[in-house]
C-alpha positions, 0 to 999 in steps of 0.5 A, a space after each residue: 705200891 708204886 711201879 716203874 712201868 705198868 706193863 711189867 710183871 707184878 713182882 717188878 713193882 717197887 714199894 717205897 722205903 722198904 729198904 733201910 740199909 744205908 750206903 757206905 762210903 766207897 761201897 760197891 754196887 754189888 756189896 749193897 745189894 747183898 747187905 740189903 738182901 740179907 738185911 731183909 732175911 733173904 738171899 741176894 739171888 732171890 732178892 734181885 730176882 723178886 724186883 727184876 726177874 727178867 734181868 738175871 742181875 747176877 749174871 752181869 758185873 753189877 759193880 760197873 753199874 746199871 747203864 749197860 743193863 737198864 738205867 731205870 734200876 737206879 731209880 728203883 733203888 732210890 724208891 726201895 730205900 728209906 727216904 731215897 737215901 740210896 743213890 748208887 750212880 756215884 758208887 758204880 765203877 763207871 763213875 769212879 774210873 771215868 776220869 782215867 779211862 774216858 767217856 767209853 769206859 766199862 761200857 763194852 768189853 774188857 775195861 781198863 784197870 777193872 778186875 773181870 769177874 770171869 763169870 759163868 752164869 751166877 758163878 764168878 771164876 775169879 773171886 771178890 778180892 778182899 782185906 779180912 781186917 777191913 771186913 772185920 771192922 765193916 763188913 762191906 765191899 770197897 770199890 778200890 778192891 776191884 781196881 787192878 792196881 790195888 794189890 794190898 790194903 793200905 790201912 792194914 798194910 796186907 795183901 788182898 785175898 780172893 779165896 777162903 782160907 779155910 776151904 780154899 774156895 773163891 769168895 763169892 759173897 753174892 751166893 751167901 745164904 739168908 742165915 749169914 747176916 754179915 759179908 765176912 763169911 764163906 758161902 761154901 764152908 760158912 766160916 768167917 773170913 778172919 785169916 790175916 794176909 801176908 804184910 806188904 813190904 815197904 816198896 809195895 806200900 810206897 807203890 800203893 800210896 803213890 797210885 792212890 794219891 794219883 787217883 784221888 787227887 787227879 794229880 801225879 808226878 811223872 818224870 818230875 813233871 805234874 800230869 793228871 791221872 789220865 795221863 799218869 795211868 796211860 804212861 803207867 800202862 805203856 811202861 807195864 807193857 814195856 816191862 812185860 816185853 823186856 821180861 821175855 827178850 834176850 838180855 842183849 835186846 835193846 829194851 832189856 839194856 834200857 831197862 837195866 840202865 833204869 835199875 830194872 834188873 831182867 832177872 827180877 822180872 816176872 814173866 806172866 805165865 798166860 800173857 793175857 791182859 794186865 787185868 787178868 793176871 794173878 795178883 803177884 804178877 800185877 804187883 811185880 809189874 806195878 812196883 817196877 813201873 812205878 819206880 821208872 816213873 819216879 825217875 827224872 827225865 834227865 835219867 830216862 834220856 841217859 838210859 836211852 843214850 847208853 842202851 842205844 835203844 831205837 825209836 822203833 823199839 819203843 814203838 811196839 805199841 802206840 804210847 802217849 804223846 807225853 813221851 815224845 820229848 823223851 823218846 825223840 832222843 832215841 836213835 832212828 835205827 835202820 829199816 831191815 827188809 827181811 826175806 820171806 819163805 813161802 809155805 814155811 811151816 810155823 813152829 811155836 816156840 817153848 815159850 809160846 807153847 807154855 802160854 797156850 798150856 797155861 791159858 787152856 788151864 785157865 779156860 778149863 777152871 772157868 768152865 769146871 
């Protein structure tokens, strides 16, 4: 029997080669831990509690990787697996998204392009996204199901789900009991997740194909110019936020006029109810924003410049947030605009608009659901 640290409790000791569960291509870390536990005839909470009892691993987002928790766990799992065949470092979201998020990705706080768990102790309040057809074919969780831009399955051309179609409870496979030997079951009602979701439209499929190609090849076409994946997703995120801003302003606003010139009608835009970060939005809201943003990035630079000139948008309107430097060559064609000095009234009572109050109410309902 080997051990990672002689000073640690006895149940932390690692027996070499006791796990024979192989890792699947693009499988998430939590998925392998769940399958390894079920293959051993025990529950995932019991399995991780036996080897790492002091860490309460399921209170963390394990798909991010063990770097923020304890690096030694990677070596422990190599020792646990037969002939050291399981190396989870390459399967972490940290490794997968480092190319587009940078060096500090996923280490602290909310991570860009990663769907959060919204955990309360060991329960997740957002639910694991899944494709029931994929689970039928091979019951393991794919890493791309945690990507914020991945709203559907390209292979089966269906939308992703996050709830059980039978009981309506969130899909939380780490809470499965030991008698369920596969991940395609609901932990709450025990029924199989065999419901087939709604089919994606041609536009939605094309959007997913473009984003998947940019991510996997590290190369994308943005305004008919080649950029790497980090630049592409940075520009994509800016235009997502621009569209969100265009959805709430008046139709006479410069941003709304600019989007109209690009073929994005304000009436077709979806206003996020909570106004939270992109990763926290429901799948339908994220899908609507992604389809519109990718449509803009497929346009030519001449079309963008023409829309800027026709809408008479100013550089100040574009600067509602820091935008990627790659957009400087386009936004320089916008008017500089004039500085407007506004008079301030002392002790003016603050009155929230109906939109602001509705957003606060939606966020409160979300918090109450998490706390329930």
